[in-house]
PDB file of N, CA, C and O in Angstrom:
ATOM      1  N   MET A   1     100.246  85.969 127.017  1.00  0.00           N
ATOM      2  CA  MET A   1     100.085  87.103 125.781  1.00  0.00           C
ATOM      3  C   MET A   1      99.635  86.549 124.691  1.00  0.00           C
ATOM      4  O   MET A   1     100.094  85.409 124.772  1.00  0.00           O
ATOM      5  N   SER A   2      99.044  86.610 123.736  1.00  0.00           N
ATOM      6  CA  SER A   2      98.712  86.247 122.317  1.00  0.00           C
ATOM      7  C   SER A   2      98.595  87.392 121.607  1.00  0.00           C
ATOM      8  O   SER A   2      97.938  88.350 122.012  1.00  0.00           O
ATOM      9  N   THR A   3      99.352  87.364 120.278  1.00  0.00           N
ATOM     10  CA  THR A   3      99.909  88.195 119.453  1.00  0.00           C
ATOM     11  C   THR A   3      98.856  87.767 118.087  1.00  0.00           C
ATOM     12  O   THR A   3      98.695  86.663 117.568  1.00  0.00           O
ATOM     13  N   ASP A   4      98.286  88.981 117.779  1.00  0.00           N
ATOM     14  CA  ASP A   4      96.883  88.577 116.183  1.00  0.00           C
ATOM     15  C   ASP A   4      98.325  88.734 115.026  1.00  0.00           C
ATOM     16  O   ASP A   4      99.190  89.607 114.964  1.00  0.00           O
ATOM     17  N   MET A   5      98.171  87.844 114.442  1.00  0.00           N
ATOM     18  CA  MET A   5      98.682  87.992 113.113  1.00  0.00           C
ATOM     19  C   MET A   5      98.079  88.257 112.246  1.00  0.00           C
ATOM     20  O   MET A   5      96.935  87.844 112.054  1.00  0.00           O
ATOM     21  N   THR A   6      98.865  89.211 111.316  1.00  0.00           N
ATOM     22  CA  THR A   6      98.163  89.432 109.951  1.00  0.00           C
ATOM     23  C   THR A   6      98.540  89.142 108.635  1.00  0.00           C
ATOM     24  O   THR A   6      99.712  88.768 108.590  1.00  0.00           O
ATOM     25  N   ASN A   7      97.891  89.181 107.374  1.00  0.00           N
ATOM     26  CA  ASN A   7      98.413  88.496 106.325  1.00  0.00           C
ATOM     27  C   ASN A   7      98.788  90.091 105.309  1.00  0.00           C
ATOM     28  O   ASN A   7      97.877  90.712 104.762  1.00  0.00           O
ATOM     29  N   TRP A   8     100.063  90.467 105.240  1.00  0.00           N
ATOM     30  CA  TRP A   8     100.180  91.288 104.307  1.00  0.00           C
ATOM     31  C   TRP A   8     100.252  91.080 102.832  1.00  0.00           C
ATOM     32  O   TRP A   8      99.892  89.956 102.483  1.00  0.00           O
ATOM     33  N   VAL A   9     100.590  91.804 101.978  1.00  0.00           N
ATOM     34  CA  VAL A   9     100.785  91.551 100.070  1.00  0.00           C
ATOM     35  C   VAL A   9     101.499  93.292 100.135  1.00  0.00           C
ATOM     36  O   VAL A   9     101.112  94.188 100.884  1.00  0.00           O
ATOM     37  N   TRP A  10     102.293  93.350  99.407  1.00  0.00           N
ATOM     38  CA  TRP A  10     102.882  93.947  98.603  1.00  0.00           C
ATOM     39  C   TRP A  10     101.757  94.780  97.229  1.00  0.00           C
ATOM     40  O   TRP A  10     101.029  94.058  96.548  1.00  0.00           O
ATOM     41  N   CYS A  11     101.786  96.149  97.035  1.00  0.00           N
ATOM     42  CA  CYS A  11     101.059  96.993  96.095  1.00  0.00           C
ATOM     43  C   CYS A  11     101.902  97.306  95.204  1.00  0.00           C
ATOM     44  O   CYS A  11     102.406  98.419  95.350  1.00  0.00           O
ATOM     45  N   GLU A  12     102.242  96.685  94.295  1.00  0.00           N
ATOM     46  CA  GLU A  12     103.163  97.424  93.143  1.00  0.00           C
ATOM     47  C   GLU A  12     102.922  98.738  92.810  1.00  0.00           C
ATOM     48  O   GLU A  12     103.762  99.338  92.139  1.00  0.00           O
ATOM     49  N   ASP A  13     101.640  99.429  93.266  1.00  0.00           N
ATOM     50  CA  ASP A  13     101.039 100.253  92.344  1.00  0.00           C
ATOM     51  C   ASP A  13     101.363 101.453  93.438  1.00  0.00           C
ATOM     52  O   ASP A  13     101.884 102.492  93.034  1.00  0.00           O
ATOM     53  N   CYS A  14     101.025 101.269  94.895  1.00  0.00           N
ATOM     54  CA  CYS A  14     100.822 101.989  95.964  1.00  0.00           C
ATOM     55  C   CYS A  14     102.346 102.148  96.681  1.00  0.00           C
ATOM     56  O   CYS A  14     102.783 103.116  97.304  1.00  0.00           O
ATOM     57  N   LEU A  15     102.976 100.912  96.386  1.00  0.00           N
ATOM     58  CA  LEU A  15     104.163 100.890  96.777  1.00  0.00           C
ATOM     59  C   LEU A  15     104.197 100.953  98.165  1.00  0.00           C
ATOM     60  O   LEU A  15     104.980 101.690  98.765  1.00  0.00           O
ATOM     61  N   ASP A  16     103.097  99.954  98.909  1.00  0.00           N
ATOM     62  CA  ASP A  16     103.264  99.939  99.892  1.00  0.00           C
ATOM     63  C   ASP A  16     102.448  98.815 100.206  1.00  0.00           C
ATOM     64  O   ASP A  16     101.668  98.301  99.405  1.00  0.00           O
ATOM     65  N   TRP A  17     102.698  98.309 101.781  1.00  0.00           N
ATOM     66  CA  TRP A  17     101.836  96.775 102.464  1.00  0.00           C
ATOM     67  C   TRP A  17     100.959  97.141 102.481  1.00  0.00           C
ATOM     68  O   TRP A  17     100.823  98.363 102.549  1.00  0.00           O
ATOM     69  N   LYS A  18      99.632  96.113 102.419  1.00  0.00           N
ATOM     70  CA  LYS A  18      98.285  96.014 102.965  1.00  0.00           C
ATOM     71  C   LYS A  18      97.654  95.150 103.101  1.00  0.00           C
ATOM     72  O   LYS A  18      97.574  94.229 102.288  1.00  0.00           O
ATOM     73  N   ASP A  19      96.949  95.238 104.330  1.00  0.00           N
ATOM     74  CA  ASP A  19      96.157  94.089 104.950  1.00  0.00           C
ATOM     75  C   ASP A  19      95.540  93.443 104.097  1.00  0.00           C
ATOM     76  O   ASP A  19      94.709  93.903 103.315  1.00  0.00           O
ATOM     77  N   ALA A  20      95.922  92.258 104.188  1.00  0.00           N
ATOM     78  CA  ALA A  20      95.244  91.440 103.108  1.00  0.00           C
ATOM     79  C   ALA A  20      93.707  91.112 103.307  1.00  0.00           C
ATOM     80  O   ALA A  20      92.933  90.823 102.395  1.00  0.00           O
ATOM     81  N   GLY A  21      93.372  91.215 104.763  1.00  0.00           N
ATOM     82  CA  GLY A  21      91.751  91.047 105.164  1.00  0.00           C
ATOM     83  C   GLY A  21      90.918  92.526 105.479  1.00  0.00           C
ATOM     84  O   GLY A  21      89.808  92.671 105.991  1.00  0.00           O
ATOM     85  N   ASN A  22      91.928  93.610 104.954  1.00  0.00           N
ATOM     86  CA  ASN A  22      90.853  94.556 105.166  1.00  0.00           C
ATOM     87  C   ASN A  22      91.551  95.991 104.497  1.00  0.00           C
ATOM     88  O   ASN A  22      91.412  97.170 104.823  1.00  0.00           O
ATOM     89  N   GLU A  23      92.384  95.324 103.389  1.00  0.00           N
ATOM     90  CA  GLU A  23      92.663  97.126 102.267  1.00  0.00           C
ATOM     91  C   GLU A  23      93.010  96.394 101.158  1.00  0.00           C
ATOM     92  O   GLU A  23      93.767  96.892 100.325  1.00  0.00           O
ATOM     93  N   VAL A  24      92.547  95.229 101.017  1.00  0.00           N
ATOM     94  CA  VAL A  24      92.059  94.481  99.426  1.00  0.00           C
ATOM     95  C   VAL A  24      91.043  93.603  99.271  1.00  0.00           C
ATOM     96  O   VAL A  24      90.341  93.141 100.171  1.00  0.00           O
ATOM     97  N   SER A  25      90.955  93.298  97.682  1.00  0.00           N
ATOM     98  CA  SER A  25      89.679  92.555  97.653  1.00  0.00           C
ATOM     99  C   SER A  25      90.577  91.000  97.008  1.00  0.00           C
ATOM    100  O   SER A  25      91.480  90.908  96.176  1.00  0.00           O
ATOM    101  N   PHE A  26      89.999  90.153  97.652  1.00  0.00           N
ATOM    102  CA  PHE A  26      90.388  88.875  96.958  1.00  0.00           C
ATOM    103  C   PHE A  26      89.961  88.793  95.527  1.00  0.00           C
ATOM    104  O   PHE A  26      88.974  89.198  94.913  1.00  0.00           O
ATOM    105  N   VAL A  27      91.032  88.136  95.206  1.00  0.00           N
ATOM    106  CA  VAL A  27      90.627  87.366  93.495  1.00  0.00           C
ATOM    107  C   VAL A  27      91.241  86.062  93.850  1.00  0.00           C
ATOM    108  O   VAL A  27      90.421  85.167  94.049  1.00  0.00           O
ATOM    109  N   ASN A  28      92.665  85.703  93.992  1.00  0.00           N
ATOM    110  CA  ASN A  28      92.816  84.099  93.364  1.00  0.00           C
ATOM    111  C   ASN A  28      93.649  84.058  94.606  1.00  0.00           C
ATOM    112  O   ASN A  28      93.928  85.076  95.239  1.00  0.00           O
ATOM    113  N   ILE A  29      94.002  82.967  94.907  1.00  0.00           N
ATOM    114  CA  ILE A  29      95.354  82.243  95.745  1.00  0.00           C
ATOM    115  C   ILE A  29      96.123  81.369  94.683  1.00  0.00           C
ATOM    116  O   ILE A  29      95.482  80.928  93.729  1.00  0.00           O
ATOM    117  N   GLU A  30      97.450  81.102  94.804  1.00  0.00           N
ATOM    118  CA  GLU A  30      97.820  79.626  94.462  1.00  0.00           C
ATOM    119  C   GLU A  30      98.933  80.089  94.960  1.00  0.00           C
ATOM    120  O   GLU A  30      99.130  81.150  95.551  1.00  0.00           O
ATOM    121  N   GLU A  31     100.042  78.788  94.550  1.00  0.00           N
ATOM    122  CA  GLU A  31     101.444  78.583  95.322  1.00  0.00           C
ATOM    123  C   GLU A  31     102.191  79.162  94.129  1.00  0.00           C
ATOM    124  O   GLU A  31     101.744  79.454  93.020  1.00  0.00           O
ATOM    125  N   ASP A  32     103.697  79.284  94.705  1.00  0.00           N
ATOM    126  CA  ASP A  32     104.599  80.063  93.775  1.00  0.00           C
ATOM    127  C   ASP A  32     105.516  78.893  93.269  1.00  0.00           C
ATOM    128  O   ASP A  32     104.994  77.788  93.422  1.00  0.00           O
ATOM    129  N   SER A  33     106.600  78.887  92.775  1.00  0.00           N
ATOM    130  CA  SER A  33     107.303  77.564  92.465  1.00  0.00           C
ATOM    131  C   SER A  33     108.293  77.110  93.773  1.00  0.00           C
ATOM    132  O   SER A  33     109.064  76.156  93.878  1.00  0.00           O
ATOM    133  N   PHE A  34     108.023  77.956  94.512  1.00  0.00           N
ATOM    134  CA  PHE A  34     108.633  77.444  96.509  1.00  0.00           C
ATOM    135  C   PHE A  34     107.695  77.152  97.482  1.00  0.00           C
ATOM    136  O   PHE A  34     107.955  77.106  98.684  1.00  0.00           O
ATOM    137  N   GLY A  35     106.442  76.924  96.914  1.00  0.00           N
ATOM    138  CA  GLY A  35     105.204  76.538  97.378  1.00  0.00           C
ATOM    139  C   GLY A  35     104.771  77.487  98.231  1.00  0.00           C
ATOM    140  O   GLY A  35     104.085  77.035  99.147  1.00  0.00           O
ATOM    141  N   LYS A  36     104.949  78.689  98.237  1.00  0.00           N
ATOM    142  CA  LYS A  36     104.647  79.822  98.967  1.00  0.00           C
ATOM    143  C   LYS A  36     102.808  80.596  98.822  1.00  0.00           C
ATOM    144  O   LYS A  36     102.191  80.759  97.770  1.00  0.00           O
ATOM    145  N   ASP A  37     102.542  80.786  99.608  1.00  0.00           N
ATOM    146  CA  ASP A  37     101.010  81.322  98.876  1.00  0.00           C
ATOM    147  C   ASP A  37     101.381  82.353  98.244  1.00  0.00           C
ATOM    148  O   ASP A  37     102.190  83.146  98.726  1.00  0.00           O
ATOM    149  N   LEU A  38     100.860  82.490  97.104  1.00  0.00           N
ATOM    150  CA  LEU A  38     100.822  83.800  96.071  1.00  0.00           C
ATOM    151  C   LEU A  38      99.026  84.316  95.887  1.00  0.00           C
ATOM    152  O   LEU A  38      98.056  83.726  95.410  1.00  0.00           O
ATOM    153  N   MET A  39      99.197  85.701  96.528  1.00  0.00           N
ATOM    154  CA  MET A  39      97.833  86.209  95.927  1.00  0.00           C
ATOM    155  C   MET A  39      97.566  87.205  95.396  1.00  0.00           C
ATOM    156  O   MET A  39      98.175  88.272  95.480  1.00  0.00           O
ATOM    157  N   THR A  40      96.383  86.902  94.637  1.00  0.00           N
ATOM    158  CA  THR A  40      96.018  87.632  93.878  1.00  0.00           C
ATOM    159  C   THR A  40      95.088  88.554  94.092  1.00  0.00           C
ATOM    160  O   THR A  40      94.143  87.932  94.577  1.00  0.00           O
ATOM    161  N   PHE A  41      94.744  89.921  93.995  1.00  0.00           N
ATOM    162  CA  PHE A  41      93.813  90.851  94.715  1.00  0.00           C
ATOM    163  C   PHE A  41      93.887  92.289  94.074  1.00  0.00           C
ATOM    164  O   PHE A  41      94.800  92.640  93.326  1.00  0.00           O
ATOM    165  N   LEU A  42      92.920  93.013  94.416  1.00  0.00           N
ATOM    166  CA  LEU A  42      92.441  94.219  94.019  1.00  0.00           C
ATOM    167  C   LEU A  42      92.701  95.195  94.978  1.00  0.00           C
ATOM    168  O   LEU A  42      92.099  94.995  96.033  1.00  0.00           O
ATOM    169  N   CYS A  43      93.447  96.244  94.947  1.00  0.00           N
ATOM    170  CA  CYS A  43      94.069  96.722  96.101  1.00  0.00           C
ATOM    171  C   CYS A  43      92.645  98.163  96.329  1.00  0.00           C
ATOM    172  O   CYS A  43      92.343  98.868  95.366  1.00  0.00           O
ATOM    173  N   ASP A  44      92.013  98.330  97.628  1.00  0.00           N
ATOM    174  CA  ASP A  44      91.233  99.164  97.886  1.00  0.00           C
ATOM    175  C   ASP A  44      91.033 100.499  97.274  1.00  0.00           C
ATOM    176  O   ASP A  44      90.014 101.080  96.899  1.00  0.00           O
ATOM    177  N   LYS A  45      92.613 100.910  97.277  1.00  0.00           N
ATOM    178  CA  LYS A  45      92.927 102.202  97.496  1.00  0.00           C
ATOM    179  C   LYS A  45      93.299 102.723  95.724  1.00  0.00           C
ATOM    180  O   LYS A  45      92.588 103.460  95.040  1.00  0.00           O
ATOM    181  N   CYS A  46      94.322 102.220  95.401  1.00  0.00           N
ATOM    182  CA  CYS A  46      94.511 102.352  93.752  1.00  0.00           C
ATOM    183  C   CYS A  46      93.821 101.572  93.022  1.00  0.00           C
ATOM    184  O   CYS A  46      94.123 101.753  91.842  1.00  0.00           O
ATOM    185  N   GLU A  47      92.971 100.722  93.166  1.00  0.00           N
ATOM    186  CA  GLU A  47      91.734  99.679  92.481  1.00  0.00           C
ATOM    187  C   GLU A  47      92.729  99.055  91.245  1.00  0.00           C
ATOM    188  O   GLU A  47      92.221  99.081  90.124  1.00  0.00           O
ATOM    189  N   LYS A  48      94.164  98.471  91.365  1.00  0.00           N
ATOM    190  CA  LYS A  48      94.860  98.274  90.172  1.00  0.00           C
ATOM    191  C   LYS A  48      95.079  96.845  90.797  1.00  0.00           C
ATOM    192  O   LYS A  48      95.399  96.722  91.980  1.00  0.00           O
ATOM    193  N   GLU A  49      94.892  95.752  89.942  1.00  0.00           N
ATOM    194  CA  GLU A  49      95.169  94.135  90.441  1.00  0.00           C
ATOM    195  C   GLU A  49      96.801  93.750  90.217  1.00  0.00           C
ATOM    196  O   GLU A  49      97.575  93.924  89.275  1.00  0.00           O
ATOM    197  N   ASN A  50      96.919  93.215  91.390  1.00  0.00           N
ATOM    198  CA  ASN A  50      97.941  92.997  91.516  1.00  0.00           C
ATOM    199  C   ASN A  50      98.706  91.608  92.197  1.00  0.00           C
ATOM    200  O   ASN A  50      98.208  91.625  93.322  1.00  0.00           O
ATOM    201  N   LYS A  51      99.579  90.481  92.168  1.00  0.00           N
ATOM    202  CA  LYS A  51      99.925  89.277  92.421  1.00  0.00           C
ATOM    203  C   LYS A  51     100.983  89.420  93.033  1.00  0.00           C
ATOM    204  O   LYS A  51     101.868  90.094  92.505  1.00  0.00           O
ATOM    205  N   ASN A  52     101.241  88.681  94.631  1.00  0.00           N
ATOM    206  CA  ASN A  52     102.592  88.908  95.432  1.00  0.00           C
ATOM    207  C   ASN A  52     102.718  87.740  96.036  1.00  0.00           C
ATOM    208  O   ASN A  52     101.965  86.934  95.490  1.00  0.00           O
ATOM    209  N   ASN A  53     103.172  87.379  96.699  1.00  0.00           N
ATOM    210  CA  ASN A  53     103.303  86.225  98.035  1.00  0.00           C
ATOM    211  C   ASN A  53     102.665  87.131  99.359  1.00  0.00           C
ATOM    212  O   ASN A  53     102.890  88.338  99.456  1.00  0.00           O
ATOM    213  N   ILE A  54     101.867  86.399 100.328  1.00  0.00           N
ATOM    214  CA  ILE A  54     101.774  86.871 101.442  1.00  0.00           C
ATOM    215  C   ILE A  54     103.036  86.437 102.584  1.00  0.00           C
ATOM    216  O   ILE A  54     103.845  85.521 102.729  1.00  0.00           O
ATOM    217  N   ILE A  55     102.604  87.839 103.350  1.00  0.00           N
ATOM    218  CA  ILE A  55     103.808  88.035 104.459  1.00  0.00           C
ATOM    219  C   ILE A  55     103.313  87.798 105.710  1.00  0.00           C
ATOM    220  O   ILE A  55     102.875  88.849 106.179  1.00  0.00           O
ATOM    221  N   ILE A  56     103.164  86.636 106.638  1.00  0.00           N
ATOM    222  CA  ILE A  56     102.368  86.792 107.576  1.00  0.00           C
ATOM    223  C   ILE A  56     102.887  87.340 108.877  1.00  0.00           C
ATOM    224  O   ILE A  56     103.190  86.356 109.551  1.00  0.00           O
ATOM    225  N   SER A  57     103.211  88.785 109.761  1.00  0.00           N
ATOM    226  CA  SER A  57     103.675  89.270 110.604  1.00  0.00           C
ATOM    227  C   SER A  57     102.554  89.644 111.393  1.00  0.00           C
ATOM    228  O   SER A  57     101.454  89.780 110.858  1.00  0.00           O
ATOM    229  N   ASP A  58     102.731  89.834 112.681  1.00  0.00           N
ATOM    230  CA  ASP A  58     101.714  91.106 113.916  1.00  0.00           C
ATOM    231  C   ASP A  58     101.755  92.083 113.855  1.00  0.00           C
ATOM    232  O   ASP A  58     100.965  92.762 114.511  1.00  0.00           O
ATOM    233  N   THR A  59     102.856  92.757 112.897  1.00  0.00           N
ATOM    234  CA  THR A  59     103.364  94.088 112.197  1.00  0.00           C
ATOM    235  C   THR A  59     103.371  94.638 111.130  1.00  0.00           C
ATOM    236  O   THR A  59     103.942  93.947 110.287  1.00  0.00           O
ATOM    237  N   LYS A  60     102.980  95.627 110.735  1.00  0.00           N
ATOM    238  CA  LYS A  60     103.303  96.153 108.855  1.00  0.00           C
ATOM    239  C   LYS A  60     104.464  95.841 108.500  1.00  0.00           C
ATOM    240  O   LYS A  60     105.155  96.278 109.421  1.00  0.00           O
ATOM    241  N   PRO A  61     105.514  95.105 107.352  1.00  0.00           N
ATOM    242  CA  PRO A  61     106.534  94.687 107.409  1.00  0.00           C
ATOM    243  C   PRO A  61     107.028  96.291 106.569  1.00  0.00           C
ATOM    244  O   PRO A  61     106.267  97.152 106.128  1.00  0.00           O
ATOM    245  N   ARG A  62     108.250  96.282 106.560  1.00  0.00           N
ATOM    246  CA  ARG A  62     108.992  97.685 106.100  1.00  0.00           C
ATOM    247  C   ARG A  62     109.085  97.561 104.980  1.00  0.00           C
ATOM    248  O   ARG A  62     108.979  96.397 104.593  1.00  0.00           O
ATOM    249  N   GLY A  63     109.300  98.530 104.012  1.00  0.00           N
ATOM    250  CA  GLY A  63     109.849  98.809 102.978  1.00  0.00           C
ATOM    251  C   GLY A  63     109.112  97.700 101.714  1.00  0.00           C
ATOM    252  O   GLY A  63     107.976  97.391 102.075  1.00  0.00           O
ATOM    253  N   GLY A  64     109.404  97.215 100.688  1.00  0.00           N
ATOM    254  CA  GLY A  64     109.090  96.585 100.168  1.00  0.00           C
ATOM    255  C   GLY A  64     109.925  95.733  99.214  1.00  0.00           C
ATOM    256  O   GLY A  64     109.384  94.869  98.523  1.00  0.00           O
TER     257      GLY A  64
END
């Protein structure tokens, strides 16, 4: 049984996790000081720009 993994990013304005492939528009990606992916994106819902680490999970993360 295979599980599809999703890239999730946190929108600071909506206070919600967004599917990085379907709910946001990609702007840029870089590494943070720990070598983790840091994505800059425009939220499709609130249309504001955010920059947060990417969480890879088969389910939507809880909390923020």
